[in-house]
SETIDO-455523 format. One line per 10 residues: number of its first residue (from 1); their letters; for each residue x, y, z of C-alpha. Coordinates in nm, 4 decimals, decimal comma. Example, Ala and Ser with C-alpha at 12.3 -4.5 7.8 and 13.67 -1.06 7.14 Angstrom:
2
1	as	1,2300 -0,4500 0,7800 ~ 1,3670 -0,1060 0,7140
This chain:
472
1	mtlllvdnad	0,2745 1,7219 -1,9177 ~ 0,6302 1,7052 -1,8006 ~ 0,8960 1,4816 -1,9231 ~ 1,1386 1,2204 -1,7222 ~ 1,4548 1,1350 -1,9588 ~ 1,6759 0,8408 -1,7495 ~ 1,8993 0,7142 -1,9671 ~ 2,2802 0,5857 -1,9918 ~ 2,1529 0,2856 -1,7524 ~ 2,4338 -0,0193 -1,7458
11	llvtmdgerr	2,2098 -0,2392 -1,8064 ~ 1,8382 -0,2143 -1,8364 ~ 1,6429 -0,5412 -1,6787 ~ 1,2718 -0,4614 -1,8472 ~ 1,0866 -0,8115 -1,7791 ~ 0,8394 -0,7746 -2,0256 ~ 0,6894 -1,0683 -2,2777 ~ 1,0232 -1,1509 -2,3806 ~ 1,2069 -1,0608 -2,0987 ~ 1,4239 -0,8293 -2,2921
21	eikngavvvs	1,7842 -0,6837 -2,1212 ~ 1,9559 -0,3801 -2,3038 ~ 2,2393 -0,2863 -2,1797 ~ 2,3055 0,1719 -2,2195 ~ 1,9596 0,1733 -2,1524 ~ 1,6792 0,4043 -2,1170 ~ 1,3163 0,4678 -2,0218 ~ 1,1075 0,8181 -2,1782 ~ 0,8336 0,8885 -1,9256 ~ 0,5608 1,1236 -1,9419
31	drmieqvgds	0,3683 1,1824 -1,7047 ~ 0,2858 0,8880 -1,4829 ~ 0,3427 0,6296 -1,8015 ~ 0,6376 0,4802 -1,9781 ~ 0,6314 0,6504 -2,3208 ~ 0,9816 0,4849 -2,4517 ~ 1,1983 0,1450 -2,3648 ~ 1,5267 0,0983 -2,5306 ~ 1,9308 0,1876 -2,6284 ~ 1,9798 0,5242 -2,4378
41	delrrslasa	2,1868 0,6992 -2,7739 ~ 1,8787 0,5677 -3,0087 ~ 1,5973 0,7026 -2,7295 ~ 1,8056 1,1173 -2,7017 ~ 1,7819 1,0446 -3,1173 ~ 1,4019 1,0490 -3,1694 ~ 1,3828 1,3331 -2,8831 ~ 1,6625 1,4921 -3,0748 ~ 1,4867 1,4753 -3,3815 ~ 1,0369 1,4911 -3,2409
51	grvpdrrida	1,2083 1,9043 -3,0893 ~ 1,0895 1,7581 -2,7468 ~ 1,3637 1,8477 -2,4382 ~ 1,2706 1,6458 -2,1036 ~ 1,2021 1,9046 -1,7700 ~ 1,4083 1,6137 -1,5859 ~ 1,6999 1,3847 -1,7057 ~ 1,8231 1,1483 -1,4341 ~ 2,1995 0,9780 -1,5615 ~ 2,1373 0,6197 -1,4179
61	agcvitpglv	2,5051 0,5057 -1,4911 ~ 2,6704 0,2783 -1,2800 ~ 2,3645 0,1333 -1,2175 ~ 2,0276 -0,1081 -1,2766 ~ 1,7138 -0,0063 -1,3448 ~ 1,4501 -0,2468 -1,2788 ~ 1,0857 -0,2338 -1,2059 ~ 0,9610 -0,1691 -0,9001 ~ 0,9171 -0,3758 -0,6608 ~ 0,6288 -0,5347 -0,5513
71	nchhhlyqtl	0,5686 -0,6433 -0,1714 ~ 0,2595 -0,9155 -0,1685 ~ 0,2015 -0,9594 0,2418 ~ 0,3095 -0,6998 0,5276 ~ 0,1803 -0,6257 0,8726 ~ 0,3390 -0,2387 0,8667 ~ 0,2498 -0,2298 1,2484 ~ 0,4793 -0,5084 1,3855 ~ 0,8018 -0,2407 1,2909 ~ 0,7182 -0,1776 1,6589
81	trsigtaqgk	0,8137 -0,4727 1,7608 ~ 1,0819 -0,5732 1,5632 ~ 1,2869 -0,9464 1,7678 ~ 1,0589 -0,9237 2,0746 ~ 0,9538 -1,2599 2,0033 ~ 1,2315 -1,3987 1,6976 ~ 1,5280 -1,3129 2,0190 ~ 1,3535 -1,6089 2,1815 ~ 1,3125 -1,8225 1,9217 ~ 0,9915 -1,8505 1,9571
91	slfdwlqmly	0,7578 -2,0174 1,6465 ~ 0,4142 -1,8934 1,4998 ~ 0,1447 -1,9931 1,7552 ~ 0,3387 -1,9867 2,0685 ~ 0,5206 -1,6005 1,8663 ~ 0,1101 -1,4788 1,7963 ~ 0,0287 -1,5485 2,1818 ~ 0,3148 -1,3224 2,2901 ~ 0,2561 -1,0519 2,1307 ~ -0,1251 -1,0229 2,0820
101	piwgemdaes	-0,1114 -0,8396 2,3830 ~ 0,1653 -0,5708 2,3837 ~ 0,0002 -0,5789 2,0211 ~ -0,3446 -0,4637 2,2126 ~ -0,1954 -0,1563 2,3298 ~ -0,2034 -0,0213 1,9955 ~ -0,3407 0,3579 1,8673 ~ -0,4381 0,5739 1,6018 ~ -0,0569 0,6737 1,6627 ~ 0,1130 0,3308 1,7103
111	iyisaklgla	-0,0576 0,2374 1,3437 ~ 0,0416 0,6200 1,1522 ~ 0,3680 0,5772 1,2798 ~ 0,4917 0,2659 1,2567 ~ 0,3291 0,2173 0,8840 ~ 0,5184 0,5537 0,7825 ~ 0,8970 0,3938 0,8901 ~ 0,7899 0,0803 0,7491 ~ 0,6695 0,2193 0,4054 ~ 1,0158 0,4580 0,4638
121	elllsgattv	1,2079 0,1364 0,4750 ~ 1,0699 -0,0352 0,1989 ~ 1,1156 0,2334 -0,0693 ~ 1,4299 0,2735 0,0416 ~ 1,4955 -0,0623 -0,0680 ~ 1,3307 -0,0268 -0,4181 ~ 0,9913 -0,1375 -0,3308 ~ 0,7269 0,1577 -0,4939 ~ 0,4260 -0,1235 -0,4685 ~ 0,3538 -0,2790 -0,0995
131	adhlylfpng	-0,0142 -0,4473 0,0477 ~ -0,0058 -0,4243 0,3855 ~ -0,2548 -0,6828 0,6259 ~ -0,3530 -0,4774 0,9027 ~ -0,6149 -0,6972 1,1019 ~ -0,6511 -0,5580 1,4639 ~ -0,7536 -0,2124 1,5712 ~ -0,7704 -0,1614 1,9694 ~ -0,8711 0,1926 2,0966 ~ -0,9724 0,3474 1,7719
141	arlddeiraa	-0,7237 0,2317 1,5594 ~ -0,8650 0,2574 1,1605 ~ -0,6957 0,1569 0,8800 ~ -0,6718 0,4810 0,7572 ~ -0,3736 0,5593 1,0118 ~ -0,2055 0,4314 0,7502 ~ -0,3458 0,4386 0,4206 ~ -0,2264 0,8709 0,5645 ~ 0,1419 0,7352 0,5778 ~ 0,1358 0,6128 0,2520
151	relgvrfhpt	0,0142 0,9193 0,0455 ~ 0,2460 1,1315 0,2538 ~ 0,5165 0,8521 0,1013 ~ 0,3299 0,8450 -0,2057 ~ 0,4318 0,4317 -0,2545 ~ 0,1077 0,2645 -0,3665 ~ -0,0843 0,0442 -0,1361 ~ -0,2715 -0,2508 -0,1358 ~ -0,3575 -0,2120 0,2340 ~ -0,5934 -0,4956 0,3774
161	rgsmslgqsr	-0,8940 -0,4262 0,6174 ~ -0,8280 -0,7703 0,7740 ~ -0,9787 -0,9076 1,0601 ~ -1,0357 -1,1365 1,3786 ~ -1,3322 -1,2785 1,5453 ~ -1,2671 -1,6069 1,6858 ~ -1,1188 -1,5169 1,9999 ~ -0,9806 -1,8073 2,2460 ~ -1,3009 -1,7946 2,3863 ~ -1,5377 -1,9545 2,1320
171	gglppdsice	-1,1578 -2,1685 2,0147 ~ -0,9427 -1,9238 1,8499 ~ -0,5544 -1,8508 1,8839 ~ -0,6139 -1,4241 2,0100 ~ -0,7657 -1,3240 2,3164 ~ -1,0785 -1,1681 2,3270 ~ -0,9786 -0,8734 2,4085 ~ -0,8477 -0,7892 2,0415 ~ -1,0898 -0,9891 1,8511 ~ -1,4334 -0,8059 1,7164
181	deaeiladca	-1,7870 -0,8295 1,5995 ~ -1,8370 -0,9316 1,3116 ~ -2,0799 -0,7140 1,2344 ~ -1,8841 -0,4041 1,2994 ~ -1,5834 -0,5727 1,0835 ~ -1,8422 -0,5453 0,7284 ~ -1,9296 -0,2434 0,8489 ~ -1,6130 -0,1423 0,8349 ~ -1,5081 -0,2693 0,5439 ~ -1,7868 -0,1636 0,3063
191	rvieefhdpe	-1,6919 0,1933 0,4362 ~ -1,3192 0,1502 0,3371 ~ -1,4846 0,0755 0,0019 ~ -1,6547 0,3130 -0,1039 ~ -1,4346 0,5518 0,0264 ~ -1,0357 0,4540 -0,0223 ~ -1,0422 0,2512 -0,3078 ~ -0,8968 0,3003 -0,6639 ~ -0,9973 0,0079 -0,9678 ~ -0,8699 0,2502 -1,2752
201	afsmlrigla	-0,5273 0,1886 -1,4152 ~ -0,2654 0,3144 -1,2599 ~ -0,4651 0,3262 -0,9541 ~ -0,2677 0,4131 -0,5757 ~ -0,4472 0,2660 -0,3631 ~ -0,7138 -0,0458 -0,3508 ~ -0,8913 -0,2061 -0,1171 ~ -0,8782 -0,5641 0,0142 ~ -1,0608 -0,7743 0,2787 ~ -0,8089 -1,0015 0,4850
211	pcspfsvsag	-0,9595 -1,1698 0,7497 ~ -0,6353 -1,2753 0,8857 ~ -0,5866 -1,6820 0,9094 ~ -0,8543 -1,9668 1,0109 ~ -0,7714 -2,0097 1,3492 ~ -0,8964 -1,5793 1,4142 ~ -1,2184 -1,5654 1,2066 ~ -1,5236 -1,7670 1,2252 ~ -1,6127 -1,9967 0,8723 ~ -1,9348 -1,7113 0,8120
221	lmrktaelar	-1,7154 -1,4603 0,8642 ~ -1,5351 -1,6054 0,5858 ~ -1,7855 -1,6636 0,3461 ~ -1,9358 -1,2802 0,3780 ~ -1,5974 -1,1051 0,3639 ~ -1,5885 -1,3194 0,0078 ~ -1,9328 -1,1746 -0,0512 ~ -1,8535 -0,8370 0,0187 ~ -1,5485 -0,7972 -0,2215 ~ -1,6903 -0,9605 -0,4929
231	ahprvrlhth	-1,9513 -0,6896 -0,4368 ~ -1,7079 -0,4590 -0,5767 ~ -1,4815 -0,4422 -0,8786 ~ -1,0816 -0,5631 -0,7966 ~ -1,1854 -0,5089 -0,4371 ~ -0,9452 -0,8183 -0,3652 ~ -0,9171 -1,1189 -0,1262 ~ -0,6371 -1,2250 0,1537 ~ -0,5594 -1,4080 0,3952 ~ -0,2265 -1,6705 0,5847
241	laetvdenrf	-0,2415 -1,9906 0,5065 ~ -0,0249 -2,2928 0,4822 ~ 0,1877 -2,1397 0,7117 ~ 0,2572 -2,3979 0,9928 ~ 0,2520 -2,7575 1,0528 ~ 0,0298 -2,6032 1,3286 ~ -0,1853 -2,4547 1,1321 ~ -0,2407 -2,7734 0,9480 ~ -0,2996 -2,9610 1,2983 ~ -0,5798 -2,6868 1,4232
251	ceqhfglrpl	-0,7372 -2,7397 1,0741 ~ -0,8093 -3,1173 1,1647 ~ -0,9319 -3,1195 1,4277 ~ -1,1359 -2,8992 1,4292 ~ -1,3070 -2,8974 1,0483 ~ -1,1802 -3,2421 0,9955 ~ -1,0409 -3,0573 0,6245 ~ -0,6445 -2,9904 0,5764 ~ -0,6084 -2,5532 0,5556 ~ -0,6729 -2,5426 0,1358
261	ayieslgwtg	-0,9414 -2,7681 0,1753 ~ -1,1334 -2,5498 0,4521 ~ -1,0802 -2,2118 0,2255 ~ -1,1020 -2,3277 -0,0245 ~ -1,5087 -2,4656 0,0899 ~ -1,5528 -2,1474 0,1506 ~ -1,5894 -2,0530 -0,1676 ~ -1,2181 -1,8294 -0,0975 ~ -1,1490 -1,9536 -0,4826 ~ -1,0450 -1,7758 -0,7469
271	ddvwfahmvh	-0,7893 -1,5127 -0,9376 ~ -0,8960 -1,2433 -0,6347 ~ -0,8062 -1,4732 -0,4087 ~ -0,3711 -1,4873 -0,2830 ~ -0,2590 -1,6051 0,0058 ~ 0,0509 -1,5726 0,2648 ~ 0,3054 -1,8063 0,2613 ~ 0,1892 -2,1585 0,1902 ~ 0,4602 -2,3500 0,3508 ~ 0,3753 -2,6498 0,3589
281	pdtdeigrla	0,1058 -2,7239 0,0363 ~ 0,1297 -3,1028 -0,0814 ~ 0,1801 -3,1857 -0,4469 ~ -0,2098 -3,2189 -0,4730 ~ -0,2529 -2,8909 -0,3285 ~ -0,0130 -2,7753 -0,6168 ~ -0,1965 -2,8580 -0,8700 ~ -0,5551 -2,7122 -0,7203 ~ -0,3775 -2,3695 -0,6541 ~ -0,2507 -2,3443 -0,9912
291	asncgvchcp	-0,5754 -2,4658 -1,1073 ~ -0,8144 -2,2127 -0,9715 ~ -0,5723 -1,9276 -1,0069 ~ -0,5261 -1,8425 -0,6672 ~ -0,2145 -1,6493 -0,6021 ~ 0,0920 -1,7284 -0,3098 ~ 0,3142 -1,4831 -0,1845 ~ 0,6525 -1,6556 -0,0370 ~ 0,7681 -1,4951 0,2586 ~ 1,1374 -1,6732 0,3428
301	ssnmilasgi	1,2501 -1,5100 0,6035 ~ 0,9500 -1,5238 0,7979 ~ 0,9592 -1,8531 0,7481 ~ 1,2873 -1,9476 0,8329 ~ 1,2924 -1,7490 1,1499 ~ 0,9985 -1,8957 1,3003 ~ 1,0951 -2,1786 1,2153 ~ 0,7974 -2,2848 0,9867 ~ 0,9589 -2,4320 0,7088 ~ 1,0653 -2,4041 0,3375
311	aplremsdgg	0,7657 -2,3731 0,1332 ~ 0,8200 -2,5576 -0,2181 ~ 0,8587 -2,2144 -0,4515 ~ 1,0392 -2,4528 -0,6863 ~ 0,7381 -2,6488 -0,7033 ~ 0,4765 -2,3419 -0,6951 ~ 0,6111 -2,2425 -0,9872 ~ 0,7087 -2,4987 -1,2182 ~ 0,3137 -2,5989 -1,1539 ~ 0,1829 -2,3003 -1,2525
321	vrlglgvdgs	0,1245 -2,0857 -0,9411 ~ 0,0753 -1,7470 -0,9634 ~ 0,3360 -1,6267 -0,6795 ~ 0,5123 -1,2610 -0,5916 ~ 0,6836 -1,2122 -0,3120 ~ 0,6105 -1,0187 0,0439 ~ 0,8883 -0,9014 0,3688 ~ 0,6317 -0,9940 0,5238 ~ 0,6029 -0,8839 0,9643 ~ 0,8543 -0,6455 1,0406
331	asndgnhllg	0,8533 -0,8355 1,3784 ~ 0,8947 -1,2260 1,2013 ~ 1,1932 -1,0769 0,9102 ~ 1,3208 -0,8609 1,1345 ~ 1,3421 -0,6736 0,8753 ~ 1,1673 -0,4006 0,5103 ~ 1,4862 -0,4735 0,2756 ~ 1,2587 -0,6456 -0,0873 ~ 1,5662 -0,6754 -0,3014 ~ 1,7256 -0,9445 0,0266
341	earqamllqr	1,3721 -1,0661 0,0706 ~ 1,4217 -1,1547 -0,3396 ~ 1,8032 -1,2767 -0,2812 ~ 1,6402 -1,5194 0,0840 ~ 1,4364 -1,6465 -0,1480 ~ 1,6439 -1,7591 -0,4190 ~ 1,9518 -1,9085 -0,1409 ~ 1,6025 -2,0595 0,0601 ~ 1,5721 -2,2783 -0,2752 ~ 1,9168 -2,3732 -0,2814
351	vgwpgfesra	1,9306 -2,5599 0,0348 ~ 1,6035 -2,7483 -0,0114 ~ 1,3625 -2,9594 0,1756 ~ 1,2277 -3,2565 0,3418 ~ 1,2850 -3,4884 0,0467 ~ 1,4200 -3,2626 -0,2090 ~ 1,8318 -3,2609 -0,1653 ~ 1,9955 -2,9261 -0,2099 ~ 2,0791 -2,8075 -0,5336 ~ 2,2433 -2,4549 -0,6268
361	drfsareale	2,0877 -2,4492 -0,9945 ~ 1,7490 -2,5014 -0,8304 ~ 1,6491 -2,1129 -0,8114 ~ 1,7447 -1,8323 -1,0563 ~ 1,8953 -1,4800 -0,9501 ~ 1,6540 -1,4300 -1,2176 ~ 1,3767 -1,5991 -1,1241 ~ 1,4417 -1,3961 -0,8136 ~ 1,3724 -1,0841 -0,9130 ~ 1,0727 -1,1809 -1,1290
371	latrggaavl	0,9429 -1,2711 -0,8364 ~ 0,9504 -0,9498 -0,6616 ~ 0,8363 -0,7669 -0,9749 ~ 0,6406 -0,8695 -1,2799 ~ 0,5085 -1,1433 -1,0133 ~ 0,3583 -0,9934 -0,7700 ~ 0,2583 -0,7215 -1,0058 ~ 0,0359 -1,0377 -1,1081 ~ -0,0735 -1,1752 -0,7688 ~ -0,2246 -0,8267 -0,6547
381	grddigslep	-0,4072 -0,8201 -0,9464 ~ -0,2295 -0,5570 -1,1883 ~ -0,1195 -0,5764 -1,5295 ~ 0,0207 -0,2016 -1,4512 ~ 0,2486 -0,2602 -1,3096 ~ 0,5377 -0,5008 -1,2622 ~ 0,7396 -0,4535 -1,5724 ~ 0,9003 -0,1974 -1,8009 ~ 0,7015 -0,1529 -2,1686 ~ 0,5385 0,1666 -2,3031
391	gkaadlvayr	0,1570 0,2137 -2,1733 ~ 0,2712 0,0896 -1,7771 ~ 0,3306 0,3553 -1,5082 ~ 0,5967 0,4338 -1,3785 ~ 0,7408 0,2109 -1,1536 ~ 1,0747 0,2228 -1,2114 ~ 1,3681 0,1258 -1,0113 ~ 1,7779 0,2295 -1,0259 ~ 2,0394 0,0371 -0,7960 ~ 2,4048 0,1181 -0,7965
401	vdgirhagag	2,6977 -0,1857 -0,9030 ~ 2,9360 0,0320 -0,9702 ~ 3,0398 0,0313 -0,5059 ~ 3,1706 -0,1440 -0,3369 ~ 2,9228 -0,3928 -0,2515 ~ 2,9473 -0,4831 -0,6771 ~ 3,2372 -0,5311 -0,7312 ~ 3,3991 -0,7438 -0,9484 ~ 2,9981 -0,8558 -1,0730 ~ 3,0377 -0,7466 -1,4408
411	gdklaalltc	3,0508 -1,0564 -1,5192 ~ 2,6294 -1,0503 -1,5091 ~ 2,4895 -0,7520 -1,2864 ~ 2,1741 -0,8777 -1,3417 ~ 2,2403 -1,1438 -1,1112 ~ 2,5424 -0,9810 -0,8593 ~ 2,1425 -0,8015 -0,7785 ~ 2,1174 -1,0710 -0,5905 ~ 2,3758 -1,3020 -0,4931 ~ 2,5818 -0,9957 -0,3369
421	tpadawvsli	2,5352 -0,7810 -0,0830 ~ 2,1464 -0,6402 -0,1020 ~ 2,2000 -0,2902 -0,2968 ~ 1,9520 0,0162 -0,1528 ~ 1,7477 0,2278 -0,3843 ~ 1,9522 0,5265 -0,5582 ~ 1,6471 0,6124 -0,7543 ~ 1,2699 0,5351 -0,7790 ~ 0,9597 0,6672 -0,9370 ~ 0,6100 0,6212 -0,9015
431	ngrvivdqgq	0,3547 0,7034 -1,1229 ~ 0,6044 0,8822 -1,2522 ~ 0,7646 1,1019 -0,9446 ~ 1,0865 0,9986 -0,8142 ~ 1,0204 0,9417 -0,4654 ~ 1,3709 0,8288 -0,3678 ~ 1,6970 1,0752 -0,5604 ~ 2,0510 0,9704 -0,4160 ~ 1,9176 0,7472 -0,1818 ~ 1,6752 0,9547 -0,0142
441	ipdldidalv	1,4075 1,0261 0,0181 ~ 1,3024 1,4024 -0,0356 ~ 1,1669 1,5938 0,2214 ~ 1,1351 1,3804 0,5203 ~ 1,3308 1,3248 0,8461 ~ 1,4468 0,9629 0,8702 ~ 1,5994 1,0525 1,2293 ~ 1,2786 1,1935 1,3620 ~ 1,0822 0,9539 1,2092 ~ 1,2759 0,7308 1,4023
451	hrhnqqaqrl	1,2450 0,8806 1,7661 ~ 0,8788 0,9022 1,7537 ~ 0,9005 0,5544 1,5703 ~ 1,1129 0,4334 1,9015 ~ 0,8722 0,6434 2,1001 ~ 0,5575 0,5282 2,0414 ~ 0,7073 0,0696 2,0654 ~ 0,8606 0,1327 2,4142 ~ 0,4796 0,2844 2,5150 ~ 0,4161 0,0198 2,3932
461	lqrarakgny	0,6177 -0,2090 2,6238 ~ 0,5835 0,0603 2,9062 ~ 0,1763 -0,0278 2,9137 ~ 0,2201 -0,3420 2,8501 ~ 0,4132 -0,4773 3,1594 ~ 0,2124 -0,2680 3,4223 ~ -0,0329 -0,5237 3,2991 ~ 0,1685 -0,7985 3,3230 ~ 0,1942 -0,8788 2,9418 ~ 0,5513 -0,8370 2,8617
471	he	0,7870 -0,9521 3,0542 ~ 1,1717 -0,8769 2,9475
């Protein structure tokens, strides 16, 4: 049994049921589980009186410790095409139509290297659990390719096997060339569940099924995907929903229903379902989301850069909707800093939205951090992560607050994590393992990874340019 002590933290943010914040806080970790949480002096005395000597001690003086951050929605492959569409000021549908042909040039190596780079960037921001939505599989690419990257880095991973089957010839948005046959989609969904899904407590890998959106898959595929997922324990369902006004119009024109009503008609409601974005629900729909216990992943930076709108997070939170946070695809953000995304969520809610005045007290720093920790865990159906409590998985992050970014912010060090310039993780534990150590990922050559990644990104553009599908 490995015993680890992290102590002397300026502040320990538990996010437990009482939302305790412990000054001079410490955590005792036994193998992969949190054993004790409390005052550093008391826990050191407790260990000494029991004759227990930690195998490693991490002195977290000058740090705020939080639960590991949970990213509920991402497209890791999009690190390959950052800024290409967003630099041109395109909104979602135009942005997608520009990028689909470029993404169609990806292969297994592209998926692997983009996932490894995106996950490394997330780890350095404090993320310990990541849900990814991979919905196109050109040139032999498979979900396996990003799973390999996650396993190499040691991140807790919720990859979702996405899909697109409704091409332009059938009234959908994506080109036919990157859509898949529905029977083949379902067969591969079953394969990845059988091969990779671990439903047990403290699982490091859980599979989800994630048809891309109402404008890229058929109603039949949505229904069959739900049936397949629900035949397996803790396989969850995920999709984009109500992201833009254009999507609302598409659903009303093609199905005679708003997006949420359409998805409800297909059986996509319940605590095993979570939606990305949900920027445009009305008051009645917020009530239905809460009543059905569906989860919602808020992606503020992506919604801003694509001009999708401001999600009514305050109303959803007050209405009892399960809420988490996601950085979204790295080509619609264009970054992977989850603590920074929590900050963005806080700031955006204070701006307000149509019909609501701007208010500086609308969304607090503590609420924003809860979205990224306890909230995200609930959205992913995890009761073993998201807070620092005995019996939970040992996922935690220490952020330094004793440097130039936080000078003068000693009055409320938790709030400083959200109001000041976002910090990077100084130490990060996942399942009791030190994954980030003094701001670095041990044994990962970041420079070599970036070089290899950039080569892949350039290759995609060269291939797309040669086919006339990309013009600078």
